[in-house]
N, C-alpha and C positions, 0 to 999 in steps of 0.2 A: 446530404445532412440532414436537413430538414424535413425531409420526407421519411428518414430513418426515424427520427424523433417522434413523427406524428403515428408512424406505424407501431413504434414501441408504446406510446401512449394509447393508442387505439387497443392493443392487445392487453395492457393492463388494465383497460378499462373493462373490456369483455370478461377478462378472468375475475375481477373484483365483482363485476354484476352476477356472474356465474355462481360464485361463492355465496353471494347474497341470497339468491332463488334457492340454492341447496341448504341453506341454513334452516330451512324450516323442517321441523319433526312431526311426522305423521304418528299419532297414537290411537290405537284401536280402544274403543269405549264399548261398554255394555251395562245396563243396570236395570233398576226398577224403581217405581216411583208410587209411594202411597199417598194419596190426594184425599182433601176433604173440600167439599162446596161450603164456602162461607157466607155467600149471598147470590141470589138467584132472582133474575128478573123475565119473565116470559111475555112477550108482546105478540098478539095475534096480527097477520098482515091480512090486506084486503083480498088476496088471492087464495086465504085459508091456510097458508102457511104460517109458522110459529118461528120468532126470531128470540133465542133464549141469550142472554148475557148473564155471566157470571163471574164471580171471583172464587179462586182456590187457594188453598195452602197445602203443600205437599212436604214429604220427606223423600229425598230421592237419594239412592245409594248405588253409586257405582260398582260394580264387581270388578271391572278391569279399568285402571286408569295409570296415567303418569304418575311416577313415583313420588313427587312432591306436591300432587295434587290430593286435599283431602277427599275420601270417597263418599262422605255423607255430607249432604246440603240441604238446605229449606230453600223451597220455590214458592213465589207467590205469582199466581198467573190469573190472566183476565180472558177467558175462553169464550167465544161466540158461536153459537150453533144454529143452523138454519135447517128446521125440520119442514117437511111436505105437509099439505092438508092431511095426509093419513100419517103421519107421525114419524115417517122415515128421514132419515138425516141425509141433508142436501150438501151442505158444506161445515167444516170445522175449521176455527182458526183460534190460536191461543198465543199470546205474549207473554214470556215469563222472566222474572229477574230472579236468579238464584245466587244465593249466598252460601259459602263456606265458613268454617270455624275462624278462619283469620279475618273475615270481614271483606273478603275480596268478592266481586260480583261479576257475573256473567249475564247476558240477555240471551234468550233462545225463543225460537218459534216452533210451532206445532201446527201443522195442517193437514186436513184430508177432505176428498170431495167424492168418495164413493160412499154409499150407504152402508157398507160392511166395515168403511174404515181401512181395508186392504191396501190402500195407497197412503196412509199414515206416513209423513216425513217430518224430521225436525231439522234445524239449523242454530248454530250458535253464531252470534253475531260479535263476539269480543266482549270485554268489559273493562275490569280495574285490575290493579296488582298483577299477579300471576296469569291473570285471564287476559291482559291487554294485549290487544292484536291477535288473538286467538281465534280462531273460525272453526267451523266443523258441521258435519251432516250426516244423517243417516235415516234410518227405518225405527217406526215405533209401532207398538200395537196395545189396543185395550186388554188387560186381563181380567176385566169385568169388574162389577162392583162387590165390595166385601161386607156391605151391610144392606139388609133388606131394602130401606128406603132408596138406595142407590148414592147418595151423597156421599160415600167414601168408596173411593176405588183405587184398582192397581192397574199400573201401565209399565211396559217394558221396553227397551230401546238398545239398537246396535248401532254402530256406526264408527266415526273416527274424529279426533279433533286435529287440528292442524297448527301447531304453536310456531310463532315465530321464531 
């Protein structure tokens, strides 16, 4: 009888854990961002390369998103870019804090290591409110500058969110 109780308890635990794991919802996401450089510092390095640290402010619009998630958000990012001595991008990394109209926030990272940014990828690392426990990832790409000085640019992304 004791063995039967243990077996029933074990099966109930497995069933519960399976339901918890399947409670996640995967949501496809696509969108674009319009971003403005608010500060920029270039530091020449001994090998001739240049380290550029910036702050940016952007307006991000998701063209497909979960029904209860606002599609329009503001993003404050801290990008860092390493350029070779010849000016070619070597590495790019940015950490962004993204807020919606409800005041809920999530943290995202963006990175690339190829000079043409063809390996640009993003990841979502959770946040507050509706974004608590959410994760995600996908691809991104630069859509180029939207002003001659290059301080305003557009980017696009595709990927998925995993909601708890």
